[in-house]
C-alpha positions as CSV (number, residue, x, y, z in Angstrom):
1,X,60.7,102.8,83.5
2,X,63.4,104.7,81.5
3,X,62.2,107.2,78.9
4,X,63.7,107.5,75.4
5,X,63.6,110.5,73.1
6,X,65.2,109.8,69.7
7,X,65.9,112.9,67.6
8,X,66.0,112.9,63.7
9,X,69.2,111.1,62.5
10,X,71.2,109.9,59.6
11,X,74.5,110.5,57.8
12,X,75.9,114.0,57.2
13,X,75.3,113.6,53.5
14,X,71.7,112.6,54.1
15,X,71.2,115.7,56.2
16,X,72.7,117.9,53.4
17,X,70.2,116.3,51.0
18,X,67.4,116.6,53.5
19,X,68.0,120.4,53.9
20,X,67.0,122.7,56.7
21,X,65.5,121.3,59.8
22,X,62.4,123.0,61.3
23,X,62.9,125.8,63.8
24,X,64.0,124.1,67.1
25,X,64.3,120.6,65.5
26,X,67.5,118.7,66.2
27,X,69.3,116.2,64.0
28,X,72.3,113.8,64.7
29,X,74.8,112.8,62.0
30,X,75.7,109.2,62.7
31,X,79.0,109.3,60.8
32,X,80.5,112.6,61.9
33,X,78.9,112.5,65.4
34,X,77.7,116.1,64.9
35,X,74.5,117.5,66.3
36,X,72.6,120.3,64.4
37,X,69.5,122.4,65.3
38,X,67.4,124.0,62.6
39,X,66.1,127.6,62.4
40,X,63.8,126.9,59.5
41,X,66.3,128.2,57.0
42,X,69.6,126.5,57.8
43,X,71.1,124.0,60.2
44,X,73.3,125.3,63.0
45,X,76.1,123.1,64.5
46,X,75.6,122.5,68.2
47,X,77.5,119.2,68.5
48,X,80.6,118.2,70.5
49,X,84.2,118.9,69.2
50,X,85.2,116.4,66.6
51,X,88.3,114.4,67.2
52,X,90.6,111.8,65.5
53,X,93.7,111.8,63.3
54,X,94.5,114.9,61.2
55,X,93.8,112.9,58.0
56,X,90.3,111.9,59.2
57,X,89.0,115.4,59.4
58,X,85.8,116.0,57.3
59,X,86.0,118.5,54.5
60,X,85.9,122.1,55.7
61,X,82.7,124.0,55.0
62,X,80.9,124.5,58.3
63,X,82.0,127.8,60.0
64,X,82.9,127.4,63.7
65,X,83.5,123.6,63.8
66,X,86.5,122.5,66.0
67,X,88.6,119.4,65.5
68,X,91.0,117.9,68.1
69,X,93.9,115.8,66.8
70,X,94.2,112.7,69.0
71,X,97.2,111.0,67.4
72,X,99.9,111.2,64.7
73,X,100.6,114.5,62.9
74,X,99.7,117.6,65.0
75,X,98.8,115.5,68.1
76,X,97.1,117.7,70.7
77,X,96.4,120.6,68.4
78,X,92.9,122.1,67.7
79,X,91.8,123.2,64.2
80,X,88.9,125.5,63.4
81,X,86.7,125.4,60.3
82,X,86.4,128.9,58.8
83,X,84.0,127.7,56.1
84,X,86.6,127.2,53.5
85,X,89.5,125.5,55.2
86,X,90.8,124.2,58.6
87,X,92.9,126.8,60.6
88,X,95.3,125.6,63.2
89,X,95.0,127.2,66.6
90,X,98.4,128.0,68.1
91,X,99.3,127.0,71.6
92,X,100.9,129.6,73.9
93,X,102.3,129.1,77.4
94,X,101.7,131.6,80.1
95,X,105.3,132.6,80.1
96,X,104.8,133.8,76.5
97,X,101.9,136.1,77.4
98,X,102.9,139.7,77.7
99,X,101.6,142.1,80.4
100,X,98.5,143.9,79.2
101,X,97.1,147.4,79.7
102,X,94.5,146.3,82.3
103,X,96.0,142.9,83.5
104,X,99.5,141.7,84.3
105,X,101.1,138.4,85.2
106,X,102.2,137.4,88.7
107,X,105.7,136.1,89.4
108,X,105.8,132.4,90.3
109,X,107.9,133.2,93.3
110,X,105.0,135.3,94.6
111,X,102.6,132.4,94.5
112,X,102.2,129.8,97.3
113,X,99.8,126.9,96.9
114,X,97.9,128.9,94.3
115,X,97.6,132.1,96.3
116,X,99.5,135.4,96.1
117,X,101.8,135.7,99.1
118,X,102.7,139.4,98.8
119,X,100.9,142.8,98.6
120,X,102.4,145.9,97.1
121,X,101.4,149.4,96.2
122,X,104.5,149.9,94.0
123,X,106.6,151.3,96.8
124,X,105.8,149.2,99.9
125,X,105.8,145.4,99.7
126,X,104.6,143.2,102.5
127,X,104.4,139.4,102.7
128,X,101.3,137.6,103.9
129,X,103.1,136.7,107.2
130,X,104.1,140.3,107.9
131,X,100.5,141.4,107.3
132,X,99.1,138.6,109.6
133,X,101.6,139.3,112.3
134,X,100.6,143.0,112.3
135,X,96.9,142.3,112.5
136,X,97.5,139.7,115.3
137,X,99.5,142.2,117.4
138,X,97.2,143.0,120.3
139,X,99.4,146.0,121.3
140,X,98.4,147.7,118.1
141,X,94.8,146.5,117.6
142,X,91.6,145.6,119.5
143,X,91.8,148.4,122.1
144,X,88.5,148.6,124.0
145,X,87.1,152.1,124.7
146,X,83.5,152.1,125.8
147,X,83.4,155.9,126.0
148,X,84.5,156.5,122.5
149,X,82.6,156.9,119.2
150,X,85.7,156.9,117.1
151,X,85.5,154.5,114.1
152,X,88.8,152.9,115.0
153,X,87.9,152.1,118.7
154,X,86.1,149.0,119.8
155,X,83.4,148.4,122.4
156,X,83.2,145.6,124.9
157,X,80.5,142.9,124.7
158,X,78.8,144.4,127.7
159,X,78.7,147.8,126.1
160,X,77.4,146.4,122.8
161,X,74.7,144.4,124.6
162,X,73.5,147.5,126.5
163,X,73.3,149.6,123.3
164,X,71.3,146.8,121.5
165,X,69.0,146.5,124.5
166,X,68.4,150.2,124.5
167,X,67.8,150.3,120.8
168,X,65.2,147.4,120.7
169,X,63.1,148.8,123.5
170,X,61.5,151.2,121.0
171,X,60.6,148.4,118.5
172,X,57.0,147.4,118.1
173,X,57.8,143.7,118.7
174,X,58.7,143.2,122.4
175,X,60.3,140.3,124.3
176,X,57.8,137.8,125.6
177,X,56.1,138.2,129.0
178,X,55.3,135.5,131.5
179,X,51.7,136.5,132.2
180,X,49.1,139.3,131.8
181,X,46.9,138.4,134.8
182,X,49.2,138.5,137.8
183,X,48.2,141.5,139.8
184,X,51.2,141.8,142.3
185,X,54.9,141.8,141.6
186,X,56.4,138.4,142.4
187,X,58.4,138.4,145.7
188,X,61.4,136.6,144.2
189,X,61.6,137.3,140.5
190,X,64.5,136.1,138.2
191,X,66.5,138.5,136.2
192,X,64.8,139.4,132.9
193,X,61.3,138.3,134.0
194,X,58.7,140.3,132.3
195,X,54.9,140.8,132.8
196,X,52.0,142.7,131.3
197,X,50.5,144.6,134.3
198,X,46.7,144.3,134.5
199,X,44.5,147.3,135.3
200,X,43.7,146.0,138.8
201,X,47.4,145.6,139.9
202,X,48.3,146.3,143.5
203,X,51.5,147.2,145.4
204,X,54.5,148.3,143.4
205,X,52.5,147.7,140.2
206,X,49.5,149.8,141.3
207,X,48.5,152.4,138.7
208,X,50.7,150.9,136.0
209,X,48.0,149.0,134.1
210,X,49.0,147.9,130.6
211,X,52.6,148.7,131.1
212,X,55.4,146.1,130.7
213,X,57.3,145.3,133.9
214,X,60.8,144.1,133.4
215,X,63.0,142.9,136.3
216,X,66.7,143.8,135.6
217,X,68.1,141.7,138.4
218,X,67.9,144.5,141.0
219,X,64.6,146.5,140.4
220,X,61.6,146.6,138.2
221,X,61.7,148.7,135.1
222,X,58.4,149.9,133.4
223,X,57.7,150.5,129.8
224,X,54.6,152.4,128.7
225,X,53.2,150.7,125.5
226,X,52.7,152.4,122.2
227,X,50.1,151.7,119.6
228,X,51.1,148.6,117.7
229,X,53.4,147.1,120.3
230,X,53.3,143.3,120.1
231,X,54.4,140.6,122.6
232,X,53.9,136.9,123.3
233,X,52.3,135.9,126.5
234,X,53.8,132.5,127.8
235,X,50.9,131.6,130.1
236,X,48.3,132.1,127.3
237,X,50.4,130.8,124.3
238,X,49.1,133.8,122.4
239,X,50.4,136.9,120.7
240,X,48.9,140.2,121.9
241,X,48.9,143.7,120.3
242,X,48.4,147.0,122.1
243,X,45.5,148.8,120.3
244,X,46.0,152.1,122.1
245,X,43.7,151.2,125.0
246,X,44.3,147.5,125.9
247,X,46.3,144.5,125.0
248,X,44.2,142.2,122.8
249,X,45.0,138.9,121.0
250,X,46.6,139.6,117.6
251,X,43.9,137.5,115.9
252,X,41.2,139.7,117.3
253,X,43.1,142.9,116.5
254,X,44.4,142.2,113.0
255,X,42.9,139.1,111.4
256,X,39.5,138.6,109.7
257,X,39.4,135.5,107.7
258,X,37.0,136.0,104.7
259,X,35.9,133.1,102.5
260,X,37.1,133.5,99.0
261,X,35.9,132.0,95.7
262,X,34.4,128.5,96.2
263,X,34.5,128.8,100.1
264,X,31.9,129.8,102.7
265,X,32.4,130.6,106.4
266,X,35.2,132.7,108.0
267,X,35.3,135.1,110.9
268,X,37.6,136.3,113.7
269,X,37.3,133.7,116.4
270,X,40.2,131.4,117.5
271,X,38.6,128.6,115.5
272,X,37.4,129.4,112.0
273,X,35.5,127.1,109.7
274,X,35.7,127.3,105.9
275,X,33.5,125.1,103.7
276,X,34.2,124.1,100.1
277,X,31.5,125.0,97.7
278,X,30.7,123.2,94.5
279,X,31.7,124.5,91.0
280,X,31.9,123.5,87.4
281,X,32.8,119.8,87.3
282,X,33.0,119.6,91.1
283,X,30.4,118.2,93.4
284,X,30.7,118.6,97.1
285,X,29.0,116.2,99.6
286,X,29.1,116.1,103.4
287,X,32.2,113.9,103.4
288,X,33.5,113.9,99.9
289,X,34.3,115.9,96.7
290,X,33.9,114.3,93.3
291,X,34.7,115.4,89.7
292,X,33.2,114.7,86.4
293,X,34.9,113.4,83.2
294,X,35.8,115.6,80.2
295,X,38.2,115.9,77.3
296,X,40.5,113.0,77.7
297,X,39.8,112.5,81.4
298,X,37.6,109.6,82.6
299,X,36.1,109.1,86.1
300,X,35.1,105.7,87.2
301,X,35.2,103.3,90.2
302,X,39.0,103.2,89.8
303,X,39.4,107.0,90.0
304,X,40.3,109.8,87.7
305,X,42.0,108.4,84.6
306,X,43.8,109.9,81.6
307,X,43.1,108.4,78.1
308,X,46.6,107.6,76.7
309,X,47.9,106.0,73.5
310,X,50.2,103.5,75.3
311,X,52.9,104.2,72.7
312,X,54.5,107.6,73.3
313,X,52.7,107.9,76.7
314,X,52.3,104.7,78.8
315,X,51.0,103.7,82.2
316,X,53.9,102.4,84.4
317,X,52.5,100.3,87.2
318,X,55.9,99.0,88.1
319,X,57.3,102.4,89.1
320,X,54.8,104.2,91.3
321,X,51.7,103.9,89.0
322,X,52.8,106.8,86.9
323,X,52.2,108.1,83.4
324,X,55.5,108.3,81.7
325,X,57.0,109.1,78.3
326,X,58.0,105.9,76.5
327,X,59.6,106.6,73.1
328,X,59.4,109.9,71.2
329,X,61.0,109.2,67.8
330,X,61.9,112.0,65.4
331,X,62.5,109.6,62.5
332,X,65.3,109.9,59.9
333,X,66.5,112.4,57.4
């Protein structure tokens, strides 16, 4: 259902007789189509620009009002009310505007489809095409030099990838590993396979317990963990954190769920149970929670209901069973 809010209304003369609207109260003049809002002392115009013939203008007397002439004398001009008379606002074309101290005009010849097509420093002038041709010249730009640290040289994708790989090895969050229980290095690993080496590992992994084994495509690389390193173990579907001695599930290492207000239970296990406790106005049974009525709220077999006046607030069963505003009427001046 549509809602209707009707603000206080009447003719302009009725508003003048009525006087100042309350602070924040709005009023609509049905004859002049003006909207005012009160501040408790006076009425401030906030309505749309008035329009019509020049002769149809209301008498001046409201500072800041604008009037647009739609036909006849002074068609297309805007007048402003200075509180005593209507002042005509002159129209100026861009060609008539002079260059200023901070801003200047741009020649029409230097504009293409709304964009400036030239760049100049006062001595050198280049067109957009000349600039683009220079940037796209591969003999002048995009030179690859993996051995340079010069700001104007570029690195290859392979070099960038290697530098990123070297940088992230020191981060606490590590790439995921396939398992933490396999005790011997796989015979035919794939490039980038990773494992957490258990303490009872054998063969090439013997003596490397808790280290991360990474196969680079040719050989195994080993990383000694630091306190706080974290990784995801695919086989377990769990996150693990190195606590300085061993890799433990992050839930065991960092999480302790404590029941807050109105709750009981908690703990550090994989499955944690929290129970809702009763409170003021709330009753908790084994399978349900109920509330009690109070101050405009009723509880019955239908449910929790609000007492409404069915005038300004109504129950709208046709639109989602909602409480909605019907008519809020501010009255007349």
